[in-house]
Wavefront OBJ file of the C-alpha trace (Angstrom):
o trace
v -16.655 5.787 -12.196
v -17.418 3.373 -14.566
v -17.254 -0.264 -14.884
v -15.289 -1.126 -17.807
v -15.203 -5.001 -18.914
v -12.753 -4.742 -21.332
v -9.867 -3.153 -19.478
v -7.080 -4.096 -19.629
v -4.784 -3.832 -16.299
v -1.156 -4.399 -16.100
v 0.588 -5.902 -12.817
v 3.312 -7.568 -11.685
v 2.335 -11.096 -10.725
v 4.642 -14.252 -9.716
v 5.003 -16.578 -12.586
v 6.604 -19.539 -10.591
v 5.413 -21.448 -7.201
v 8.181 -20.000 -5.060
v 6.798 -16.416 -5.904
v 2.944 -17.076 -5.761
v 3.726 -18.952 -2.236
v 5.508 -15.792 -1.266
v 3.013 -13.522 -2.125
v -0.082 -15.463 -0.695
v 1.912 -16.054 2.616
v 1.843 -12.250 2.711
v -1.311 -11.831 2.022
v -2.226 -14.445 4.784
v -0.283 -12.920 7.349
v -2.035 -9.419 6.399
v -5.051 -11.014 7.229
v -4.113 -12.258 10.710
v -2.789 -8.970 11.693
v -6.313 -7.379 10.087
v -8.267 -9.561 12.200
v -6.339 -9.001 15.482
v -6.690 -4.945 14.924
v -10.368 -5.270 14.100
v -10.953 -7.247 17.219
v -9.929 -4.096 19.074
v -12.717 -2.214 17.489
v -15.377 -5.062 17.199
v -17.277 -4.561 20.687
v -16.683 -0.971 21.321
v -18.269 1.943 20.034
v -15.893 3.350 17.339
v -17.320 6.990 17.751
v -19.403 8.932 19.909
v -23.186 8.612 18.998
v -22.216 5.055 17.195
v -25.130 2.677 17.997
v -22.635 -0.265 16.235
v -23.566 -2.646 13.676
v -24.453 -6.077 14.345
v -23.745 -7.589 11.097
v -20.141 -5.911 11.053
v -19.905 -7.433 14.778
v -21.078 -11.071 13.701
v -18.823 -10.875 10.546
v -16.006 -10.224 12.669
v -16.609 -12.761 15.272
v -16.868 -15.307 12.379
v -13.650 -14.361 11.137
v -11.748 -14.560 14.388
v -13.630 -17.993 15.295
v -12.856 -19.404 11.737
v -9.555 -18.070 11.141
v -8.036 -20.742 13.688
v -10.594 -23.253 13.403
v -9.915 -23.982 9.723
v -6.484 -24.446 10.487
v -7.235 -27.203 13.394
v -9.479 -28.647 10.721
v -6.447 -29.029 8.394
v -4.251 -30.522 11.201
v -6.944 -33.179 11.690
v -7.562 -33.618 7.987
v -3.625 -34.445 7.927
v -4.112 -36.863 10.879
v -6.944 -38.296 9.476
v -4.983 -38.896 6.159
v -2.530 -40.835 7.853
v -4.735 -43.147 9.492
v -7.375 -43.687 6.525
v -5.560 -42.249 3.385
v -7.651 -43.804 0.806
v -11.169 -42.612 2.315
v -9.637 -39.079 3.044
v -7.710 -38.884 -0.283
v -11.303 -39.391 -1.748
v -13.078 -37.102 0.680
v -10.666 -34.460 -0.708
v -11.164 -34.958 -4.173
v -14.783 -34.749 -3.885
v -14.049 -31.431 -1.875
v -12.054 -30.177 -4.360
v -14.649 -30.978 -7.185
v -17.466 -29.378 -4.934
v -15.412 -26.246 -4.366
v -14.700 -25.810 -7.735
v -18.031 -26.377 -9.338
v -19.456 -22.803 -8.015
v -16.880 -20.700 -9.477
v -16.813 -22.347 -12.922
v -20.568 -22.324 -13.019
v -20.643 -18.437 -12.489
v -17.794 -18.027 -14.886
v -19.470 -20.147 -17.644
v -22.852 -18.023 -16.936
v -20.846 -14.717 -17.449
v -18.337 -15.715 -20.417
v -19.972 -18.561 -22.072
v -16.979 -20.694 -22.723
v -15.557 -24.033 -21.100
v -12.347 -22.602 -20.014
v -13.251 -22.505 -15.962
v -14.318 -25.778 -15.969
v -10.812 -27.081 -17.785
v -9.171 -25.048 -14.743
v -11.101 -24.735 -11.660
v -10.706 -28.312 -10.642
v -7.089 -28.206 -11.709
v -6.331 -25.539 -8.997
v -8.474 -26.639 -6.641
v -5.959 -29.943 -6.711
v -3.017 -27.461 -7.009
v -4.314 -25.661 -3.785
v -4.839 -28.714 -1.789
v -1.438 -30.342 -2.687
v 0.795 -27.532 -2.799
v -0.678 -24.224 -1.148
v -2.545 -25.511 1.862
v 0.150 -24.916 4.223
v 0.063 -20.954 3.639
v -2.585 -19.953 5.897
v -1.222 -21.888 8.654
v 2.068 -20.549 8.420
v 0.889 -17.091 8.089
v -0.879 -17.840 11.336
v 1.905 -19.005 12.774
v 4.414 -16.461 11.576
v 2.198 -13.368 11.510
v 4.827 -11.030 13.743
v 7.334 -11.528 10.555
v 6.947 -8.274 8.493
v 9.246 -9.149 5.870
v 7.567 -8.406 2.205
v 8.799 -11.827 1.047
v 8.074 -10.830 -2.893
v 10.565 -8.080 -3.121
v 13.578 -8.846 -5.476
v 11.730 -11.415 -7.222
v 10.831 -8.571 -9.640
v 9.758 -9.100 -13.483
v 11.051 -6.829 -16.048
v 8.421 -4.353 -16.549
v 9.559 -4.210 -20.576
v 8.464 -8.072 -20.901
v 5.472 -7.408 -18.769
v 3.934 -4.749 -20.939
v 5.396 -6.466 -24.336
v 3.323 -9.586 -23.497
v 0.457 -7.314 -22.749
v 0.496 -5.323 -25.839
v 1.070 -8.500 -27.937
v -2.421 -10.039 -26.444
v -4.018 -6.922 -26.680
v -3.302 -4.876 -29.473
v -5.314 -1.825 -28.877
v -3.314 -1.322 -25.476
v -0.246 1.050 -25.552
l 1 2 3 4 5 6 7 8 9 10 11 12 13 14 15 16 17 18 19 20 21 22 23 24 25 26 27 28 29 30 31 32 33 34 35 36 37 38 39 40 41 42 43 44 45 46 47 48 49 50 51 52 53 54 55 56 57 58 59 60 61 62 63 64 65 66 67 68 69 70 71 72 73 74 75 76 77 78 79 80 81 82 83 84 85 86 87 88 89 90 91 92 93 94 95 96 97 98 99 100 101 102 103 104 105 106 107 108 109 110 111 112 113 114 115 116 117 118 119 120 121 122 123 124 125 126 127 128 129 130 131 132 133 134 135 136 137 138 139 140 141 142 143 144 145 146 147 148 149 150 151 152 153 154 155 156 157 158 159 160 161 162 163 164 165 166 167 168 169 170 171
């Protein structure tokens, strides 16, 4: 296997808010289910002669703790937003800026372009304003097994044609 930086991969992705939120909700539900399954293996011996892995157990324990804790913190943030809207809004904007800086710097150092800075903060704001509810709803609705994004299909011909126009060497 070889890493190919210029590889072009065609995939179906949602191009509207509804499709994106449904895809992310499916991922959030999957994350909850995988954490619960992992909890069954976390503290026992996986196979005979297994000494166990301390790092794996630590990571699994942190995941089990942080999954509900982050949702509780979001609820506290919403309450704080009701009682101290201006201060909370400023702190949220600062949090968006801080969370966007590291990925933008890494992208900048690897790609040598200003592109990431333009979109990193915008995406952080979009997530806070429009997608924050997804992990909470995924935690509450983990038992629902619908795929949510089936039937929203993008026409494959349109996807391939767009990729070929953007990358003439493909196809």
